[in-house]
C-alpha positions in Angstrom: 3.9 7.9 16.6 5.9 9.6 14.0 4.7 13.1 15.0 5.9 12.3 18.6 9.3 10.9 17.4 9.7 14.1 15.1 8.9 16.4 17.9 11.3 14.7 20.4 14.0 14.6 17.5 14.2 10.8 17.6 15.4 10.4 14.0 15.8 6.7 13.9 12.3 6.1 15.4 10.8 8.6 13.1 12.4 6.9 10.0 11.4 3.4 11.2 7.8 4.5 11.6 7.8 6.5 8.3 9.1 3.3 6.6 6.4 1.2 8.3 3.6 3.7 7.1 5.1 3.7 3.6 5.2 -0.1 3.4 1.6 -0.3 4.7 0.3 2.2 2.2 2.2 0.8 -0.9 1.1 -2.8 -0.1 -2.3 -2.1 1.4 -4.2 -4.2 -1.2 -2.2 -7.4 -0.9 -2.0 -6.9 2.9 -5.7 -6.6 3.2 -6.4 -9.6 0.9 -4.0 -11.7 3.0 -5.5 -10.6 6.4 -9.1 -11.1 5.1 -8.3 -14.7 3.9 -11.6 -15.0 2.0 -12.3 -18.4 0.7 -13.1 -17.3 -2.8 -11.1 -15.4 -5.6 -14.0 -13.3 -6.3 -14.1 -12.1 -2.8 -10.3 -11.5 -2.8 -10.6 -9.5 -6.0 -13.5 -7.4 -4.4 -11.4 -6.7 -1.4 -8.4 -5.6 -3.5 -10.7 -3.3 -5.5 -12.0 -1.7 -2.3 -8.4 -1.4 -1.0 -7.5 0.4 -4.2 -10.0 3.3 -3.4 -8.6 3.5 0.1 -5.0 3.5 -0.8 -5.0 6.0 -3.5 -5.9 8.9 -1.2 -3.3 7.6 1.2 -0.7 7.4 -1.4 -1.3 11.0 -2.3 -0.8 12.0 1.4 2.5 9.9 1.4 3.5 11.6 -1.9 2.8 15.0 -0.1 5.0 14.0 2.9 7.9 12.7 0.6 7.6 15.8 -1.4 8.6 18.0 1.5 4.8 19.0 2.3 4.3 20.2 -1.2 3.2 18.8 -4.5 6.4 17.4 -6.0 5.4 15.9 -9.4 8.3 13.4 -9.1 7.2 12.2 -5.6 3.6 11.9 -6.7 4.5 10.1 -9.8 6.7 7.5 -8.0 4.3 6.9 -5.1 1.3 6.7 -7.2 3.1 4.6 -9.8 4.3 2.1 -7.2 0.9 1.9 -5.6 -0.9 1.4 -8.9 1.6 -1.3 -9.9 1.2 -3.2 -6.8 -2.6 -3.0 -6.9 -2.6 -4.0 -10.5 -0.3 -6.9 -10.0 -2.4 -8.2 -7.1 -5.6 -7.8 -9.2 -3.9 -9.7 -12.1 -2.7 -12.4 -9.8 -6.2 -13.0 -8.6 -7.5 -13.0 -12.1 -4.9 -15.7 -13.2 -5.8 -19.4 -13.4 -3.2 -20.5 -11.1 -3.8 -21.9 -7.6 -7.1 -20.5 -6.3 -5.9 -19.6 -2.7 -2.6 -18.0 -3.5 -1.9 -14.2 -3.9 1.6 -13.7 -5.2 3.0 -16.7 -3.4 1.3 -15.8 -0.1 -1.8 -17.7 1.0 
């Protein structure tokens, strides 16, 4: 969709789709855990772990796009840093001894 919007020079649509893609990649782990809605904390941790392996290559592609289709160290650092922080935060939330069915305040 963003390729079509870019080719037709629909700047607003392109930016909205790019923002949606960015959000989905940066929050892939927590979104996957919430959508899965597994009954046990162990299953949710496993899902987040698998999501981490999926989201890291996607984050590299996102950094490539934000770096102007080149390897900009700043873009790579920021995107991977945010992705790792979100994934780590989700993992730590799932390890905590709080409510067993809550991930960062979301069920």
